[in-house]
N, C-alpha and C positions, 0 to 999 in steps of 0.2 A: 504494500500500500504506500502511496506517496505521502510524504509528510510536509506540512506547511511550515518550513523553516525560513526565516528571513535571511537574506544575504546582506552584504554591507550597505546596499542602497535602499534597504527597506522593502525590497521586492521579495515575495515569497518564492520558495523553490518551485512550488506548483506553477506559479505564474511563469517562471523562467522556462520550465519544461514545456508548458503549453504553447510557448512561442517557437519551439523547435519543430520544423516542418515534418521530420520523420515521426516524431511522437504524435503530432496532430493527425497525420495521415493514418497512422496505426489505429488510433482511436476511431477515426471515421470509417475505415474499412471494417473494424470490429463491429461497430454499430450497424453498418449496412448488412453485414453477414448475419448478425443476430435477427434483424428484421426480416431478411429473406428466408431464413430457416423457420422463423415463427410463422411467416405467411404461408410457407409450404405446408406446415402442419395444420394450420387453420383452414386454408382453402381446400386442401384435399379431404378434410373431414367434413366441412360444412358446405363447400361449394362457394363460388364467388358471391352470388347474390345474398346468401344467408350470413356470410362472414361479416364481421364488423371490425373497424379499425381498433376499437377497444380490445377486442379479442386478441388481435395481433400484437399490440403493444404490451399487453399484459403477459402474453407468452414470451415476448422478447425481453421483458424486463426493461422496457424503454418508455418513451412518452409519445403522446400524439404529436406534439411539436417536433420531435425528432423524426418521426415518420414523414411528416409533411416536408421537413427540411431536406431529407435525403431522397425522397421519392415523389413527393407532390400529392400523394393521396392513395386510396385503395386501388384504383384502376391502374395507376402507374406502377404500383408495387406488383400487381398481378402481371403486367406486361414485362416488367424487369425479370420476374421469375420465369416467364415463358421464353424470353430472349436468352437467358442463361441456359435453359433446357435445350433450346435449339443449338446453341453454341457447343454444348456437350455432345449432341448428336453429330454435328459437323466435324468436330475435332476427332471423335472416335472413328468416323468413316474415313476421314483424310489420312489418319495414321495407319489404318488398315490397308488402304490403297497404296500408301507410300511403302509400307512393309512388304506388300506383295511385289511391288516394282523392284525393290531392293533384292528380293529373293529371285528375281529373274522373270517374273510374270509380265508378259507383254500383251496378251490377248485382252481386248477391252471387256469382253463378257466376263472373264475371270476376275478382272479388276473390279467390275461392277458388283459381282457376287461377293467379293471380299468386303467392299464398302457397305453393301446392303446387310451382310451378316452382322457387322459391327453396329450398324444403326439399329437393327432389330434387337440385339443383345442389350443395347442401351434402353430400349423400351421395357425390358424386364428389370434392369437395374434401377430404373427410375419409374417404375410402373405406376406409382401414385400420381406423379405428374403427367405421365402419358394419358392416364384415364381422365384426369382433371381437364386437360386441354382439348380432349376429344369429346367432352360431354356437351359442348355447346353453351356452357354457362360461363360467360365472360363479360367484360365491360363493353360498352358501345365501341364499334370499330374493330373489335378483335377478330371477327370473322373475315373482315377485309384484309387484315394483316396476315391471317392464316392463309388465305388464298394467294396473296402476293408471295408469301414464302413458298407456297407450293409451286408457283410459276418459276421462281428462282431455282428451286430444286430440280424441276424438269429440265431447265436450261443447263444446269450442272451435269445432270445425267446424260443429256444430249451430247455435251462436250466430251465426257468420259468415254462414251460409246462411239465417239468419232462419227456422228451422224451428220447428214447434210441438212441445210435449212430449208426443208420442204414440208408441206402439210403432213404427208404420210410418215416421215421420220419423226416429226414433232409428236404426232399421235402415238407412235410406237414408244417414244420416251415417256409420254404421259401415262400410257398403259402400264409400263413397268414401274413407274413412280407410284401410281395408284395401288399397284399390287403390294409394294413395300409398305405404303402408308396403312393399308387395310391390315396387312400382316402385323404391323406394329401394334395396332389396337388389339388384335387377338392375342398377341404375346403379353401385353399388359394385363389382359383380362384372365390369363391362365391362372389356374389354382396352385400349381406347383412349378418349380423350376424345370423339372423333367418334362412337363406338359408344354411349357414355353419353348424348350429346346426342340421339341417335336414340331411345333408350329414353325419355328425358324427354319428347320430343315425342309419342311414342306414348301415354305415360301421360296426358298432358294432353289428348290427343285422346279417349281412352277416357272420361276424367272429364267432358269437355265433352259427349259424347254422352249420358252418364247424366244429367247435369244438364239437358240439353235436354228430356228426358222428365219429369224431376222425380220426386218420391217417389210410390210407388203409393198409390192411394186406394181405399177400400172401395166 
């Protein structure tokens, strides 16, 4: 615990430490983390609509003023949690693809499968959040953000699979992306890890069959 000792100029040691950027940033990051963790617990148990700011700050051991200072409100806190969840998905998939490339994999379909498996495993690891964000219970504008993220994901898969910018190729990438998205929801809803792994294997198998045929050609 910090002690309020006065230095020679009459300033307390707490005041001096509070002016150090590293100390201040550490406190800020700690407070934000506590609020995000509390929001995860409250939102996943109660849903966005039923959850209250009071529930979150009580769980975090923080204050309403601190929540508004760091996030702006309940909606912004929900969106920050969602963005963190999306970043975790993206980081896991990117690392899996990079590891496959390092191991000598060059086939786009195999690279896609590696990234998809990592994505799906993330849905089991963070199944509480995966179910929360797929439930349709979010702040105004959330569904628009989700759709936009879906379009970005399709474009990323389009690039990974080295497809051309044609309607049929875009549809092909969209079908594969939708398969992974639906699979992720089923993984999150699984009762056991063994069941979740069975779903993941099935999704990868379906995707592999689709990629074996490739996109439709006129």
